[in-house]
A tleap script that builds the chain and sets N, CA, C and O, in Angstrom:
source leaprc.protein.ff14SB
mol = sequence {
  NMET SER ILE MET HIE ASP LYS ASN ASN LEU
  LEU LYS PRO ALA LYS ILE LYS ALA ILE LYS
  HIE PRO ASN TYR THR VAL THR ALA VAL LEU
  ALA THR ILE ALA VAL PHE ALA ILE LEU GLY
  ALA LEU TYR MET THR MET MET ILE ALA LEU
  LYS SER PRO SER ASP MET THR ASN VAL LEU
  ALA TRP PRO LYS GLN PHE GLN TRP SER THR
  SER ARG VAL LEU GLY CARG
}
set mol.1.N position { -29.744 -13.560 2.699 }
set mol.1.CA position { -30.426 -12.790 3.708 }
set mol.1.C position { -30.705 -13.709 4.894 }
set mol.1.O position { -31.204 -14.820 4.716 }
set mol.2.N position { -30.393 -13.263 6.066 }
set mol.2.CA position { -30.636 -14.092 7.240 }
set mol.2.C position { -32.104 -14.006 7.653 }
set mol.2.O position { -32.800 -13.035 7.353 }
set mol.3.N position { -32.546 -15.035 8.340 }
set mol.3.CA position { -33.946 -15.103 8.751 }
set mol.3.C position { -33.999 -15.233 10.265 }
set mol.3.O position { -33.250 -16.008 10.860 }
set mol.4.N position { -34.889 -14.469 10.881 }
set mol.4.CA position { -35.036 -14.513 12.337 }
set mol.4.C position { -36.420 -15.042 12.691 }
set mol.4.O position { -37.368 -14.899 11.918 }
set mol.5.N position { -36.524 -15.656 13.868 }
set mol.5.CA position { -37.813 -16.158 14.338 }
set mol.5.C position { -38.561 -15.060 15.067 }
set mol.5.O position { -37.972 -14.301 15.836 }
set mol.6.N position { -39.833 -14.981 14.829 }
set mol.6.CA position { -40.690 -13.990 15.473 }
set mol.6.C position { -41.318 -14.619 16.716 }
set mol.6.O position { -41.163 -15.818 16.948 }
set mol.7.N position { -42.013 -13.835 17.499 }
set mol.7.CA position { -42.690 -14.355 18.691 }
set mol.7.C position { -43.718 -15.422 18.321 }
set mol.7.O position { -43.932 -16.376 19.070 }
set mol.8.N position { -44.335 -15.258 17.189 }
set mol.8.CA position { -45.388 -16.176 16.761 }
set mol.8.C position { -44.842 -17.311 15.909 }
set mol.8.O position { -45.604 -17.985 15.216 }
set mol.9.N position { -43.517 -17.533 15.952 }
set mol.9.CA position { -42.842 -18.559 15.169 }
set mol.9.C position { -43.022 -18.361 13.660 }
set mol.9.O position { -42.944 -19.321 12.894 }
set mol.10.N position { -43.257 -17.141 13.245 }
set mol.10.CA position { -43.312 -16.834 11.822 }
set mol.10.C position { -41.941 -16.365 11.382 }
set mol.10.O position { -41.265 -15.648 12.120 }
set mol.11.N position { -41.526 -16.753 10.207 }
set mol.11.CA position { -40.215 -16.356 9.700 }
set mol.11.C position { -40.319 -15.008 9.008 }
set mol.11.O position { -41.146 -14.807 8.119 }
set mol.12.N position { -39.461 -14.090 9.437 }
set mol.12.CA position { -39.403 -12.774 8.836 }
set mol.12.C position { -37.953 -12.485 8.461 }
set mol.12.O position { -37.039 -12.913 9.167 }
set mol.13.N position { -37.727 -11.769 7.366 }
set mol.13.CA position { -36.344 -11.419 7.009 }
set mol.13.C position { -35.758 -10.446 8.034 }
set mol.13.O position { -36.466 -9.592 8.569 }
set mol.14.N position { -34.469 -10.585 8.299 }
set mol.14.CA position { -33.791 -9.691 9.243 }
set mol.14.C position { -33.655 -8.301 8.629 }
set mol.14.O position { -33.553 -8.156 7.411 }
set mol.15.N position { -33.656 -7.297 9.475 }
set mol.15.CA position { -33.493 -5.928 8.998 }
set mol.15.C position { -32.026 -5.683 8.666 }
set mol.15.O position { -31.132 -6.086 9.410 }
set mol.16.N position { -31.798 -5.035 7.565 }
set mol.16.CA position { -30.446 -4.713 7.127 }
set mol.16.C position { -30.255 -3.211 7.282 }
set mol.16.O position { -31.081 -2.421 6.825 }
set mol.17.N position { -29.153 -2.818 7.934 }
set mol.17.CA position { -28.885 -1.397 8.123 }
set mol.17.C position { -28.492 -0.761 6.796 }
set mol.17.O position { -27.801 -1.370 5.979 }
set mol.18.N position { -28.935 0.451 6.600 }
set mol.18.CA position { -28.611 1.183 5.377 }
set mol.18.C position { -27.145 1.599 5.393 }
set mol.18.O position { -26.598 1.923 6.447 }
set mol.19.N position { -26.524 1.590 4.248 }
set mol.19.CA position { -25.126 2.009 4.130 }
set mol.19.C position { -25.086 3.536 4.156 }
set mol.19.O position { -25.812 4.207 3.422 }
set mol.20.N position { -24.221 4.065 5.016 }
set mol.20.CA position { -24.106 5.517 5.141 }
set mol.20.C position { -23.139 6.054 4.096 }
set mol.20.O position { -22.537 5.290 3.341 }
set mol.21.N position { -22.998 7.353 4.061 }
set mol.21.CA position { -22.098 8.019 3.127 }
set mol.21.C position { -20.654 7.613 3.403 }
set mol.21.O position { -20.277 7.428 4.560 }
set mol.22.N position { -19.846 7.473 2.361 }
set mol.22.CA position { -18.426 7.161 2.616 }
set mol.22.C position { -17.722 8.362 3.229 }
set mol.22.O position { -18.059 9.512 2.946 }
set mol.23.N position { -16.753 8.078 4.061 }
set mol.23.CA position { -15.991 9.129 4.712 }
set mol.23.C position { -14.817 9.481 3.799 }
set mol.23.O position { -13.842 8.733 3.729 }
set mol.24.N position { -14.904 10.606 3.105 }
set mol.24.CA position { -13.904 10.984 2.112 }
set mol.24.C position { -12.574 11.376 2.749 }
set mol.24.O position { -11.524 11.228 2.124 }
set mol.25.N position { -12.606 11.869 3.973 }
set mol.25.CA position { -11.364 12.227 4.647 }
set mol.25.C position { -10.525 10.985 4.926 }
set mol.25.O position { -9.324 10.975 4.658 }
set mol.26.N position { -11.143 9.954 5.454 }
set mol.26.CA position { -10.428 8.712 5.731 }
set mol.26.C position { -9.948 8.075 4.427 }
set mol.26.O position { -8.843 7.537 4.369 }
set mol.27.N position { -10.763 8.134 3.399 }
set mol.27.CA position { -10.374 7.584 2.105 }
set mol.27.C position { -9.162 8.312 1.548 }
set mol.27.O position { -8.247 7.675 1.026 }
set mol.28.N position { -9.138 9.625 1.649 }
set mol.28.CA position { -8.006 10.406 1.151 }
set mol.28.C position { -6.737 10.117 1.944 }
set mol.28.O position { -5.655 10.015 1.366 }
set mol.29.N position { -6.860 9.985 3.254 }
set mol.29.CA position { -5.697 9.687 4.093 }
set mol.29.C position { -5.144 8.306 3.759 }
set mol.29.O position { -3.931 8.145 3.629 }
set mol.30.N position { -6.008 7.317 3.621 }
set mol.30.CA position { -5.552 5.968 3.278 }
set mol.30.C position { -4.933 5.915 1.892 }
set mol.30.O position { -3.944 5.210 1.688 }
set mol.31.N position { -5.493 6.643 0.938 }
set mol.31.CA position { -4.915 6.685 -0.409 }
set mol.31.C position { -3.542 7.349 -0.389 }
set mol.31.O position { -2.628 6.898 -1.079 }
set mol.32.N position { -3.388 8.410 0.389 }
set mol.32.CA position { -2.103 9.087 0.508 }
set mol.32.C position { -1.054 8.170 1.131 }
set mol.32.O position { 0.085 8.124 0.666 }
set mol.33.N position { -1.429 7.448 2.171 }
set mol.33.CA position { -0.508 6.505 2.803 }
set mol.33.C position { -0.107 5.416 1.827 }
set mol.33.O position { 1.058 5.021 1.784 }
set mol.34.N position { -1.053 4.926 1.045 }
set mol.34.CA position { -0.755 3.879 0.067 }
set mol.34.C position { 0.213 4.383 -1.002 }
set mol.34.O position { 1.134 3.663 -1.390 }
set mol.35.N position { 0.015 5.609 -1.479 }
set mol.35.CA position { 0.907 6.168 -2.501 }
set mol.35.C position { 2.319 6.328 -1.946 }
set mol.35.O position { 3.291 5.989 -2.621 }
set mol.36.N position { 2.441 6.844 -0.718 }
set mol.36.CA position { 3.767 7.000 -0.119 }
set mol.36.C position { 4.431 5.657 0.150 }
set mol.36.O position { 5.651 5.540 0.033 }
set mol.37.N position { 3.661 4.656 0.502 }
set mol.37.CA position { 4.236 3.325 0.729 }
set mol.37.C position { 4.784 2.746 -0.569 }
set mol.37.O position { 5.865 2.158 -0.579 }
set mol.38.N position { 4.050 2.908 -1.657 }
set mol.38.CA position { 4.501 2.392 -2.956 }
set mol.38.C position { 5.715 3.171 -3.449 }
set mol.38.O position { 6.699 2.575 -3.889 }
set mol.39.N position { 5.651 4.499 -3.378 }
set mol.39.CA position { 6.785 5.313 -3.825 }
set mol.39.C position { 8.014 5.105 -2.946 }
set mol.39.O position { 9.141 5.130 -3.440 }
set mol.40.N position { 7.806 4.903 -1.655 }
set mol.40.CA position { 8.924 4.631 -0.757 }
set mol.40.C position { 9.605 3.312 -1.083 }
set mol.40.O position { 10.832 3.217 -1.042 }
set mol.41.N position { 8.826 2.310 -1.401 }
set mol.41.CA position { 9.403 1.016 -1.776 }
set mol.41.C position { 10.169 1.116 -3.096 }
set mol.41.O position { 11.234 0.517 -3.240 }
set mol.42.N position { 9.636 1.863 -4.051 }
set mol.42.CA position { 10.353 2.057 -5.318 }
set mol.42.C position { 11.648 2.834 -5.116 }
set mol.42.O position { 12.662 2.524 -5.742 }
set mol.43.N position { 11.620 3.844 -4.244 }
set mol.43.CA position { 12.824 4.624 -3.942 }
set mol.43.C position { 13.893 3.726 -3.322 }
set mol.43.O position { 15.057 3.765 -3.723 }
set mol.44.N position { 13.490 2.922 -2.346 }
set mol.44.CA position { 14.455 2.032 -1.697 }
set mol.44.C position { 15.039 1.038 -2.705 }
set mol.44.O position { 16.237 0.755 -2.671 }
set mol.45.N position { 14.215 0.517 -3.587 }
set mol.45.CA position { 14.688 -0.425 -4.592 }
set mol.45.C position { 15.715 0.218 -5.508 }
set mol.45.O position { 16.754 -0.376 -5.795 }
set mol.46.N position { 15.428 1.423 -5.965 }
set mol.46.CA position { 16.363 2.101 -6.864 }
set mol.46.C position { 17.659 2.488 -6.149 }
set mol.46.O position { 18.741 2.360 -6.723 }
set mol.47.N position { 17.565 2.950 -4.927 }
set mol.47.CA position { 18.778 3.344 -4.205 }
set mol.47.C position { 19.681 2.141 -3.934 }
set mol.47.O position { 20.901 2.240 -4.065 }
set mol.48.N position { 19.098 1.025 -3.563 }
set mol.48.CA position { 19.903 -0.168 -3.298 }
set mol.48.C position { 20.491 -0.710 -4.596 }
set mol.48.O position { 21.629 -1.178 -4.615 }
set mol.49.N position { 19.723 -0.648 -5.674 }
set mol.49.CA position { 20.200 -1.197 -6.939 }
set mol.49.C position { 21.331 -0.376 -7.544 }
set mol.49.O position { 22.200 -0.936 -8.212 }
set mol.50.N position { 21.342 0.929 -7.328 }
set mol.50.CA position { 22.330 1.795 -7.965 }
set mol.50.C position { 23.545 2.078 -7.096 }
set mol.50.O position { 24.418 2.843 -7.507 }
set mol.51.N position { 23.631 1.493 -5.913 }
set mol.51.CA position { 24.750 1.764 -5.021 }
set mol.51.C position { 25.811 0.668 -5.122 }
set mol.51.O position { 25.528 -0.483 -5.456 }
set mol.52.N position { 27.017 1.069 -4.825 }
set mol.52.CA position { 28.094 0.089 -4.681 }
set mol.52.C position { 28.059 -0.427 -3.239 }
set mol.52.O position { 27.451 0.210 -2.379 }
set mol.53.N position { 28.695 -1.559 -2.960 }
set mol.53.CA position { 28.684 -2.074 -1.583 }
set mol.53.C position { 29.295 -1.115 -0.563 }
set mol.53.O position { 28.912 -1.147 0.607 }
set mol.54.N position { 30.223 -0.276 -0.971 }
set mol.54.CA position { 30.815 0.665 -0.009 }
set mol.54.C position { 29.851 1.795 0.368 }
set mol.54.O position { 30.023 2.423 1.413 }
set mol.55.N position { 28.855 2.057 -0.454 }
set mol.55.CA position { 27.862 3.102 -0.168 }
set mol.55.C position { 26.716 2.604 0.709 }
set mol.55.O position { 25.813 3.381 1.020 }
set mol.56.N position { 26.722 1.352 1.111 }
set mol.56.CA position { 25.590 0.777 1.826 }
set mol.56.C position { 25.556 1.125 3.314 }
set mol.56.O position { 24.754 0.554 4.053 }
set mol.57.N position { 26.401 2.041 3.769 }
set mol.57.CA position { 26.375 2.429 5.178 }
set mol.57.C position { 25.091 3.158 5.528 }
set mol.57.O position { 24.560 2.976 6.623 }
set mol.58.N position { 24.587 3.973 4.626 }
set mol.58.CA position { 23.310 4.649 4.814 }
set mol.58.C position { 22.425 4.288 3.624 }
set mol.58.O position { 22.626 4.799 2.522 }
set mol.59.N position { 21.458 3.420 3.841 }
set mol.59.CA position { 20.640 2.890 2.746 }
set mol.59.C position { 19.766 3.965 2.117 }
set mol.59.O position { 19.510 3.906 0.915 }
set mol.60.N position { 19.298 4.943 2.886 }
set mol.60.CA position { 18.383 5.963 2.364 }
set mol.60.C position { 19.084 7.090 1.615 }
set mol.60.O position { 18.428 7.836 0.888 }
set mol.61.N position { 20.393 7.232 1.770 }
set mol.61.CA position { 21.117 8.342 1.146 }
set mol.61.C position { 21.355 8.070 -0.338 }
set mol.61.O position { 21.362 6.923 -0.786 }
set mol.62.N position { 21.548 9.159 -1.087 }
set mol.62.CA position { 21.889 9.023 -2.492 }
set mol.62.C position { 23.279 8.403 -2.609 }
set mol.62.O position { 24.132 8.643 -1.755 }
set mol.63.N position { 23.517 7.621 -3.638 }
set mol.63.CA position { 24.857 7.042 -3.800 }
set mol.63.C position { 25.863 8.120 -4.189 }
set mol.63.O position { 25.513 9.106 -4.838 }
set mol.64.N position { 27.134 7.917 -3.780 }
set mol.64.CA position { 28.182 8.870 -4.157 }
set mol.64.C position { 28.454 8.800 -5.650 }
set mol.64.O position { 28.742 9.807 -6.297 }
set mol.65.N position { 28.357 7.604 -6.173 }
set mol.65.CA position { 28.522 7.407 -7.614 }
set mol.65.C position { 27.573 6.293 -8.027 }
set mol.65.O position { 27.553 5.224 -7.418 }
set mol.66.N position { 26.789 6.551 -9.066 }
set mol.66.CA position { 25.836 5.543 -9.521 }
set mol.66.C position { 26.573 4.376 -10.162 }
set mol.66.O position { 27.512 4.578 -10.931 }
set mol.67.N position { 26.149 3.159 -9.846 }
set mol.67.CA position { 26.749 1.957 -10.389 }
set mol.67.C position { 25.805 1.379 -11.445 }
set mol.67.O position { 24.963 0.538 -11.129 }
set mol.68.N position { 25.939 1.818 -12.679 }
set mol.68.CA position { 25.070 1.321 -13.745 }
set mol.68.C position { 25.421 -0.111 -14.121 }
set mol.68.O position { 24.622 -0.790 -14.766 }
set mol.69.N position { 26.599 -0.581 -13.732 }
set mol.69.CA position { 26.998 -1.936 -14.079 }
set mol.69.C position { 26.220 -2.986 -13.293 }
set mol.69.O position { 26.250 -4.162 -13.657 }
set mol.70.N position { 25.530 -2.598 -12.232 }
set mol.70.CA position { 24.736 -3.552 -11.468 }
set mol.70.C position { 23.467 -3.945 -12.209 }
set mol.70.O position { 22.849 -4.959 -11.884 }
set mol.71.N position { 23.078 -3.161 -13.191 }
set mol.71.CA position { 21.898 -3.474 -13.973 }
set mol.71.C position { 22.322 -4.108 -15.296 }
set mol.71.O position { 23.186 -3.583 -15.999 }
set mol.72.N position { 21.714 -5.227 -15.620 }
set mol.72.CA position { 22.081 -5.916 -16.871 }
set mol.72.C position { 21.664 -5.117 -18.089 }
set mol.72.O position { 22.381 -5.100 -19.089 }
set mol.73.N position { 20.534 -4.463 -18.027 }
set mol.73.CA position { 20.027 -3.734 -19.180 }
set mol.73.C position { 20.813 -2.428 -19.367 }
set mol.73.O position { 21.240 -2.111 -20.477 }
set mol.74.N position { 20.999 -1.675 -18.277 }
set mol.74.CA position { 21.655 -0.368 -18.384 }
set mol.74.C position { 23.172 -0.468 -18.421 }
set mol.74.O position { 23.832 0.480 -18.845 }
set mol.75.N position { 23.741 -1.580 -17.993 }
set mol.75.CA position { 25.189 -1.711 -17.929 }
set mol.75.C position { 25.835 -2.201 -19.201 }
set mol.75.O position { 27.056 -2.343 -19.258 }
set mol.76.N position { 25.037 -2.463 -20.231 }
set mol.76.CA position { 25.593 -2.973 -21.501 }
set mol.76.C position { 26.377 -1.934 -22.249 }
set mol.76.O position { 26.901 -2.215 -23.327 }
savepdb mol mol.pdb
quit
């Protein structure tokens, strides 16, 4: 807690502002953006991993043919 000097040189604790209600609209918007950012990154990872080099002209598009051989686990 910070301490401020008074006119009479007496030490008094500083006033702390009360915490107001959380803004649920902003919280919901930020949570939605976070979910889309995570899902978007996972989508990009899967699309790049399952494409052949010839399909890399459009990174966001679905591959013409899935390349399971690019994955060590699924390509066995």
